[in-house]
N, C-alpha and C positions, 0 to 999 in steps of 0.2 A: 510634543513630537510634531514637527512641521508638516509631515506628510499626512496628518489626519485633519488638517485645517480645511481641506476641500471636502465638501459633503460628499461628492462623488467618490473621492478616494477613500474616505471613511467607510462608505457603505459597500462598495465592491471589494476592496482589499480585505476587509474583515469578513464579509460574507463568504468570499471564495475560500479564505483561510479556514474559517469555521466549518463550513459544509464538508469539506474534504475529510474531516476527522471526527466525525460523530458529534459535533458540538452545536450545530444550528438549533436542533430540537432540545439538546441538553440545556441550552440557555433558557429556552422558554419554559423548562422544567426546574430551573434553578441550578442546573449543574455547572454551567460556565465552561469556558475553554480550558483544556488541560495541557496542551503542548504547543510548541512552535512547529514550523515547517511540516504541517500535516500532509503536504502533497506526497510525503514519503509513503503514505498509506493507501494511496490510490491504485486500484488494481490495474496493472500495467499492460495486460494483454487480453485479447478479446476471448481467447479459448476459456480461461479460467473465469472471466467476467460472465460469460455465458452459463456458467455452472453456479451462479450465486456468489462468485468471489471465493470459491474453494479451490485449493491447489497444492496444499502442503504435502499430501500424500501421492500427488500425481505429478512430481517434478521431473519431467522427462523431455523437456524441450528448452529452447533458448531463454525463456523467462524464468527458469527454475532458479536462478540466483536471487530472485525476489521472493518467490513462494517458499523455497526451501533449498539453500545451496547445497545441502547434502545430497540432493537428488542428481546433481551434476555427476556424482561419482559413478553413476550407472551408464553414462553416455560414452559412446564409442564413435562419435562423428563430430563434425562441425556444423554450427548453425548460426544464421543471423535472423534476428526477429525485430521487426519495426512496427510500431503502433501509433496510430493517430486518433485523436478523439477531440471533437468540439466540446469545450467544457461549459457547463450549466446552459444547455441549450434553450431552457425556458425563457432566458434573457435576450436571445437573439443577437448576441454580440460576437462578431466574427473574430475579434482579437483575443478571445478567451479560448485557449486550446492547450492540449497535452500531447507531448511527444515522448516516445520511449524507443530507445535503440539498444539492443543487446547482442552480444556475441558469446558463444561458448565453443570450446574446441578441445578434443582429447589430445593430451601430449604424452605419447608412450614413454619417451625418455624421463618425464617427470613422474610417471605412475599415477596420473590423474587428469583432471579437466581443469582448464583455467577459463575464467569468464570475465567479461567486462559490460558495463551498461551505462547509459546516460539518460537521466530523467529531466525533462525541461517542461515547466508550466508557465505559460505566458499569462500574466493577469490583465494585460491591456494597458492602455494609455489614459492618463488622468490629468485633470487640471489642478494646478497648485494655486491657492489663494492666500493672500497675506492677512495681517491683522485687520486691515481696513477693507477687506474683500477685494484688494487690488490683484490684477492677473500677474501671476509670477511665471507664466509659462506652463509647459506640460512635462510630464515624466513618464517612463515606462516602468512597470513593475513586473518582475519575473523571479523565478526560483529554479535552481537546477542542482543535481546531485551527480557525481561521477563515482562509479563503484568497480572494483576489481576483486576477483575471488579465485579460490582454488578449492577442489574437492577430490577426495580420494576414498577408495574402499578400505576399510580396516578389517573387514570380514567379506566373505562372498556375498552376504545379504545385508550388510551394513555400510552405508556411506556417510561420511563426515565432510562438512564444507564450512568455509569461513569467507566472509566479505569484509573489505575495507572501504570506506566511503568519505568523500569529501562533499560538503554541503554548502551551498551559497544561496542566500535569500536577500533579494534586493526589493524591498517594499517601497522604498524612496531612495534611489541611488544618487541623488544629487543633494549637495549641501547648499543651503540658502539661509540668509538672515541670521547668521551665527548659530544656526541650529545643526546638531549632528545628523549624519546621514542615517536613513532607516535601512541600514545594511547590516547583515550578520552572517557569520560563517562558523562551521564546526566540523568535526569528524566523528565518525561512528563505525562500529563494526557489527556483524551478524555472525551467529554460529547456528548451524543446522544439522540435523540428522535424519536419514531415511532408512528404515528397515523394511525389507521385503521377505515375505516367506518363500521358502523353497518347497517345503512340505510342512503342513500343520494338521494334525488330527483333532477334530472337534467332535466330542460325544454326540452320538445320534445324527451327525452330519457326515463324518468321514474326513478323508484327506482333502483339504481345499487347495493343495498344491501351491502355486505361486500367485494366487489370486488376491492375497491380502497384503496391505502396506500401511505403515504408520510413520508419519512425518512430524518433526518438531523443530521449530524455528524461533530463535530469540533475536530480534532485530532492533536496529537503531540504539545500540549501546554506546553512549558517548557523553562528552561534556555538554553543558547547557550552552544555549546560543544567545549572544548579547547583541541588541540592536542600539540602544542609547546608553543605558546605565547597567553596569555589571551587577548591582544589587537587584535589578529587575530582570536578570536573565531567565530565559524560559527553557524548560527541559525539551529534550528530543522526544519523539513519539515512541518510546521503547514499547515493544509489542511482543507478547508471547502467543504462538500459533500452535495448536495441536490438530493434525489432520489424519483422518482414517480413510482408507479407500479399499473397496472390494469389487472384484470383477464378477458381476452377477452372471453374465452370459460370456462364455468364451468358446468360439467356434472358428471355423476357417474363414467364414465370410461375415459373421455377425458377432460384435462384441459390445457389451453394455458394462459401464463402470459406474458405481455409486460413490460419492465422495461427501464428507462432512468435515468442516473445519470449525474449531472452537478458538476464538481470539480474544485476548484480554490486554488492554493498555495497562502498563505497569508504571504509572506516573501518579505521584501523590502531591497534591496541591492543597494547601489549607487556606481558608478563607482569611481576609485581612481583619485584624482586631481593631476595635474602636479605642483610640487613645485620647479621647476628649474632644474639645472644641478650640478653635483660634480665637483671637481677640475680636473677630467679627461674628462669632457664634456659628461658624461653619464646621460641621463635624470633620474630624480628622481620623485617618486610619493608617495603620501600619502597612508596610509593603507585604503583599501576599508571600507566604513562605512555601517553598517547594523542596521536597526531600531530594538529596543528591543519590547518585548511584554509589555503591550497590544497595543502600538502605531501601530505596524506592522499590526494588524488586519484591520485597516483603511487606513494606508499609502500605503499598498501593491496595493490597487486599483488604485493609481495614476501612476502606472507603468503598462502599457498594458490594464488596465481596464478589460473589458468583453472579450477582445481577449485572455486572458490567461486561460479562462474557457475552459476545456476539456469536451467533450461529450462522454458518453458511453451508448450504447443502445443494447438491446438484447430481444430474445424470448425464452421461455422455454415451451416445450410440455411434459406433463406427460400422461402416459396410465396406467390404472389399478386401482382397488379399494381393497385394499390400493395401493398406487403408486408402480408401478413395474419397468418401464423403462422410461428414459427421452431423448429428443433430444434438442439441444441448438444451438443458432446462435447469433453472436453479432458483433458489429462495433464500433470501437474507433476513435475518430477525435480530432485533435489538430491543432490550427491555424498555418499556414505556417510561420508566423513572430515569433512564440514562441514554436518552437520544430518541428512541421510539422509531428508528428507521425500519421500515419493512417494504421489501420490493421483491418482485419476480424478475428473472432475466431469461432470455432466450437467445440461442446462438446456433451457428452453422459453420461448417468448415469443409474445405475441399483440398485434396493432395494430388498433385500431378508431377511425376518425375521428381525433380529436386525442389519444387516449389509448393507452398501452401498458403492458403488464404482463409482467415477466420473472421467471423462478423459476430457482434453481440448487440442486444438491445435491452435496455432497462425499463421496466414498467412499474411505476411506483404504486403502492396499495392506496395511499392517502392522496387526496387531491392537491394540486399546485405544489407538488414536491419539485424543488429546483433541479433534481438530477433526473427527473422523469424524461423519457424518450432520449436518453443518452445513447449514442451509438459509438462503437469502437470498431476499428478495422486493423487487422494485424496481417503482415506479410512475413512469411517464413521462407528462408532459402537454406536448405540442408544439403551438405556435400561432404564428401570423404568416403572411404571405403568401409568404414565400421558401421556397425548397427547397434541400436540401443540394446542394453542388456536387460530391459524390463521383461 
């Protein structure tokens, strides 16, 4: 592939791609990369990021289409959400950045909520070098996804949602020296559900009323993405997310919610098999094998089992009636054998009239973590006469 002949291109393109999907540390542990287009797994909004990247059971804003499209069924308003983040701040490169734009709006005539979002990851500009190290110019690498969705209530306390998505990945968008472009595209869909209690009696506790919620989201279901050769196509980052939420404190002016998400990649990739040596004595290997959907939804559990489940938990405190400002804390954990990511997040938010602003900060546990000191900023604009039915 011509786009990896430049040392800079190889380092940054692969590094950025690998880090975003749990694989930078997996490679150091022998796990290897699992999927293409890992940018689809980047937490898109500062609110959920401030709670350790948990949000499946608290899908009540414009970013719900990412965390759990089923949560949009409970919305009775319209909202625009915009997020910006400089990516991999440890490298101090201004041309590495992540953008997210989302819209959701309740449509009474349709009996539900429609949504749309755009994710854009700019990977920067790279130098291309030829076989003899000659300068072949520069190219820009980027990836984006466009998503549309719909959600509706099937019962008073149960919402179902679905997304359809187009994905485009341009790791090397120019063709040169008879080499194919390093460009691939695919489509995918998500299905999600959110259940909220209205009354729930728990022994020795009593009726917890509407304080508990459960969210489930199966995302990025679709065909593999091909860059150069179809037989080397890579799977999409199919992901299963289960979220639990409980409102610990509920009063007129003070509210505290606890969240926890369990997430598991459902991709099954097999190591390449040795097929002997060539006439020069160089070892030869078969192409890595990857299970197709729907088989991978089941076979993925045979590799790592529950050890590949990541755990994200957090707390959110709101003050005011209506909500005025928020403080957030979260923690993310990944098993040492399959990534070993561990970090804390902190966040804050403010609401005034139809506007909202959220901020989050990531603090890595280990030293020299490439995502350490990552900042995310989200702007929200909520309008319409309806209120959330949360």
